[in-house]
N, C-alpha and C positions, 0 to 999 in steps of 0.2 A: 465345419457351419454353412448351410442352406442362409440365405438371406431373404424368401420371400416364397409364399407359398405358391406363387404361380410354378415355380418352377420344379414342384410335386404332382401336378395336374395328371388328370388322366389323359392317354391319345385322342379319347374319345371328347374331354373336356376343350383339349390344346385345336381340335380342329374346327369343332364348332365356333370358338374363338376366333381364331384365325379368318374363318368363312365368314362371318360379320365384318371385320375387320377390315377383309381386302374386299366387298362388297362396297363397305362405303368409302372407303378409300380410291378405288375405279371410279366410282361417280361423282365424288368428287373433284379429283383431276380429269376427268372430261370436261367435268363445268367450269372449271378453272383455269387450267391451264389449255392457251391452245395448239403448240406443239405436239402434245398429247393427242389431243384429240384428233391432230392431223394426223396421227401413226393410226392411233384406233382405227379412224374413219378410213385410210386405205388400209387397214389389215379386214376390215369388211366387222369389226369386232365395237358393243356397245356395249354399256356397265352393266343392261340386262339380263346382257348375255352369258353373264357368271352367275352361274347357279350351282356350282358345287368347285371344290377345290383343283378338282383338276381341268375346270375350265380357264386357270392362270395360264396353262400353254397356248391358249388363246391370244394372249396378249402379247403385242411387240416387244421386243427388249431394247433397253435404252442403254446405250455407249457412254466413255466419256467424251468422245468425240460430239455427244447432242449436247453436251455441257458446254462443251467449247464453242459451238455453235449458236447455242443462244445464251452465251454472256453476258451479263452478270446472271440476272436474275430472270430468263426466260421459262426456265422451268420452276419456279417457285411458284406454291399454291396459294399462299397468303400476299399482301399487300406490304409493300417495305417497309410502314409503318408499326406493321404488328411483328420486326424481328428486334430479336435485343443481343443477339449475337452475328458474326459474320466471320468466319474462316476462310481460308483458300490454299490448294493447293500453291509451289513452288514456281508453276507454270516455266520449266526448264526448257519444256519441248513444244509450246506457245503458249497460247492461253490458258490463264488457270483455270480449274474447276476452281468456281463458287460456292460454299454450301450456305447455308442459314438454320438460325435456332426459332423458334417461339420460346415463350417463359418455359410453356409446357413441354418443348422441345428440351431445352436446358433439364426438365426434372426426371426426363424419362432420359436423360442421358446416364444423369446420375445413379438411376435405378441401375443401371446394366451394367453402369462399373461396379457398382457396388456388390452386385451378382457377383461377376466373374472376379472380383478382388477375394470375395469370401469362399470362393470357389479355390483361389493360392494358396489360400491359407493366412490372410490375412485378418486380424482382428484391432477393437479401440487400442489398444494397449501396444502397438506397433509405435515405431518411429519409421516414417517413411520418405526416402531419400530418392526425387524424383529430377532423375539425369535425361530429360528429353529435352529438347528445346520449347521455351516458353516462347509463344506468337500464332502466327496465323496455322503453324503446324496444331493439329487437336490433339494429340498422345497427350500432351506435360499436361492443360487443362482438365480432359477428360480425366484422367487419371486422379487429378489432384482434384476435384470436387467428388470424384466415387468414393476415392479412400479417404479425404475428410470425413463424407460424411457415415462410415461407417464407425467413425471417430479418430480414427489414425494421427497421429500430431505429424503435421509434412513437413518437411526441408525440400523449397522447391529451389534447389541448387541447378535444375538448366545446366547446362554442357559446357563443356571445357573447361577451364581450369583445373584438368585433372588433380595436380596437387594438391588445391585447394579442397576438392571433393574429398580426398582420403583424408584429412582433416577435421572436416564436418564428419564424416562415419565416423574416427572414433571420438572424436570431443562431444556429438550428441547420442552416440550411442546407436545409429542407425541399426536396427534391426530390418528394414526392407526394402528392394534395392528395385529401382523403375528403372528400367533400361532396355535399349536394344542388346542383344546375344552381342555386339562386337566390341561395343564398348561397356561391354559390363567386364568381360576379358581387358581390354585396356587399360581399365579403372587398378582391375587383380595386378596390372605389369605395373603399372606406377605402383601398388604399394609395394608391389618390393624393390623397387627400384630405391624407395626411403626410406625401406629396411623393415616395413611393416607387412607381417604376413596376414592376408586378409582370413585364415586357417582361426588362427591363435589372438588376433590383438584386434580383429574386428567383429562385431557383435552380428552382423550381418547373415540373417539366416532362411529370408524369404527370396526367393528373384521376381519378380513378375513382368519379364519379358514379351514386348513387341516390335512393330515394327518391319520387322524383318522376318524371314520362315526362320525357326530353332530346327536343326534336326538332332537327329537320337548322337550322332555324334559330336557335333555343337553343345548341346548339354554334358557329355561326358566331361564335356573339355571346361565347362565351366563349373564343371563337382570337382574337376583336381586343382581347378586354382582358389576355388571358394569353399572348399568341404563336401563331401560325399552327404550329409545333414543336412547341407541347404536344400529346400523348396525351392524348385525351379517351377514354373509353369507356365503356356504361351498362352497370348491371346490376340485376338483376331480383329480387328476391326477396318474401316479405311474415311476419311471425310466425307468421301461423298451420301455414303448409307450414314454416317452418324459420329464417327472416330471410333476409337477402343471403344470396347463392349458387345460387341455384335455375338462375341462367342468368345470361352478362355476353358481352359484343363482344371480338374480337379484336382486333389490329392491322388487321385490313382493314373493320372496321365493317361488316360485311351478314349484320346480326342478332344475336342472342344466341345463343349456343352452350346448350343446357339441359341437364343433369348428367343422362342419360337412364339410368344404371344405378341413378339415386336417386330419380327423378322421370320419370312416363308423363304425358305432356302428352295434352290432347285440343285441339279446337277445336268448337265448338258454335252451335249457332244460337241467341243467347240468350231469343229468345220461344218458342222450338220446343221445345230442348232437344235437334236433332236434331244429331249428330255429322256435322261435313261433312267433306270432302273436302280434300288436300293444297292448299295454295293458295290458300284461301276464306276471308276476313275472318271475324272472330266472335269470340266471348267462350272466354276461357281456362279451360281445366279441367284441375286438377294434381293424380295419385294420388303419391301419397307412398308406395315399396315397398322402406325399410329401417328407416322411423324406429320405435321402439318406445315411447318416451311417448306421443308423440297422430299414429297414423300416417293424415291423413286422405285418405278415398278419392273419387273424384271432385269434389274443391274448386271448388266454383264461385268463382273469383276475379272478376270481373266488368270483366276485362280486357279490351281489345280491341285483337288482334295475328291473324298468318297463319303459319302454319310453312312449313319446308320441310326436305327430308330431301336434296339437293342436297349434294355432293361441296365445302369450304371451302377457299381456296389454303391456308389454315393449315396444314393437314394434320388437324384435329380431326373426327371422322368423326358425333359425334350432331349430333343435328335442330338447326336455330335457329327464333327466332319472331323476328317482326320487332321493330324497337322501338315500343311502344304507338303505338294512333292515340287513346285515352281509354279513360274505364271505361263500362260501359251505365251506372253509377247516377250519373255526372257529365253524363252526355249532358241537355241541355236543350231543351226543347219549347218553343222560342219561335213564337206565330201556326200551331203546325201543322209546324213544320219542324224537325227536329232540326241541333241546332247542340254544337261542343265545342270548349271553351277552348283545344285546342291550335291551331284552324282562325283562331281569333283570334290566339293568338299569332304566330303562322306569317304573319299580315299585318301585323301590329305590328313586329319583328324585321326587315320587310323594308323599312323607312324606317328611314333614317341619323340624322333627324330625329329620331327617337324613341329614349329607353332601353326598358331590356328591364321594367321592373316598367309592371304594369297592373292595371285592376281590373275586375269584370262584375260591373254592377248590372239583375239582373231585376225591374221592378216589376209590379203589375199594375193600368192605369188603368179603372174600369167592368168591362170584358168584354174589354179589349185588353193583351195585355201589350206590355211596353214593354221593347228594351234600350237598356241605357248603358254604354259603354268609356271609362275612364279610363285616360289615362297620361300618362306624365311626357316633357314636352318634355327633349331631352339637352343642351341648350343655353339658356339664356334668350333673349328677345327681346322686345323692346317694339314689331315691325309687324303690328299689326292685319292689316294685308293679307296680311301672310304668314301667319300663324297660319291666319286664315278659307280660305285657300287651302291648307294642310297639312289643315287638317283635312277641307275638302270630298275629298279625295286617300286619306284613310283609310277619311272613309265609302263612300267609292264601290267601293273592294275590299274592303272587309266585303261591301258587298249584292254585288260579285260572286263571295268566296268562300263565304258564307253563303245568300244566296239572300232575303234580308231586311234590311229598314233598321235603320240604330241609332245613336242620336246618342252623337257623341265630346266627349269634352270632354279637351280637351290642360289639364295641369297642369305647374305650376313643377316643376322638379327640385328630387329630395330631397323631395318631398311627401305620395307613397305611403310605405303601411306598410312597411316591410323583413322577411324571417321569415330568421330560422339556422336552421328547422327546411322539415317541408314548407312551402312556400307555400298561402296560402288566396288564392287570386284571384279566388271567384264570391262575389256575397252575392243571394242568393235572395231576395227579399221577398214574393213575392206566396203566401205561406201568411200573409202577417203583413196 
């Protein structure tokens, strides 16, 4: 089901709408947000210079550091009295990034999430269990209001108490699960521990997963746990831009449709900042063209993807972004080689003998980087020869994939930490 007529506009109509909204947004931001005005003045660009969409490249980038430097409300384009909601990041690496919403912003957010929920197969007949943490994190409330808007019954179970989550799923006959991919796997694990078969004893047939990167290997692992008939789609967003709802996959799972009437995407070279042509992989940059409270312009997401404007079988005409390859700031430099955690995950999930839980540890021995991958066995075994063979096989495939040697440590089942929110897979100890 397609939620709104805007999702099927022609490319000419989309671009005309984008240009009009971009020009209005740039003018408003220049007039009302002093740090933006200073950035634009330094770049030698004024609102009247934006005459076509290509002129977007003239505008300076905005980063998370800009938000921290202007904490809490320095980048807002409306007075605080006009805000009806305030969210913030965890701020674990410094000042949190603060985001705010006007009444119209919340309506837009609800519209965007309603679209991506419908893309993922949600209808008013669904019972949707939201296993994101409620609070300052935008994910839970974003999905909550979007799904409620299309008529689904909401179970706001949040995270934690996984045994009770399974009880709710069984007793309420939950049909749709909202969670991170890693927590969805954890819930299936807990269900089996309780003697509940997720495939036979539960009615969950739709998974709207986000907040973490969903690789093909992780999706396949989720199908193993929840059943092949479960429709698992990835959706994308971040609090700085709005929250969830920037883009989402349809049933054809050939990239995530970006809500282009509200966001203009670009792909840039993460080193030079140069805008790259369609189809090339680089860092995603997003410009918000309808937000009132915090209309970020050319926000550098650090996420690595590519764009395509080819038509989709579903009938939507918005451009699509490929499922993320990783983040430029998550990339590990190991002995001069670029390594993404998603590459390691792909190798691990290719072994039936291994579980989906892993940890990447990077240390420095003298001047040499050391990479260790800890991964759980799917089942316990006392055969030393079997363990030795498996470790050697994993090590070999990692070397082929990464181009660097990694030590492989096979752990007993249920040894590694489980995550209810976004999984933290990497421990980089080199600075210590």
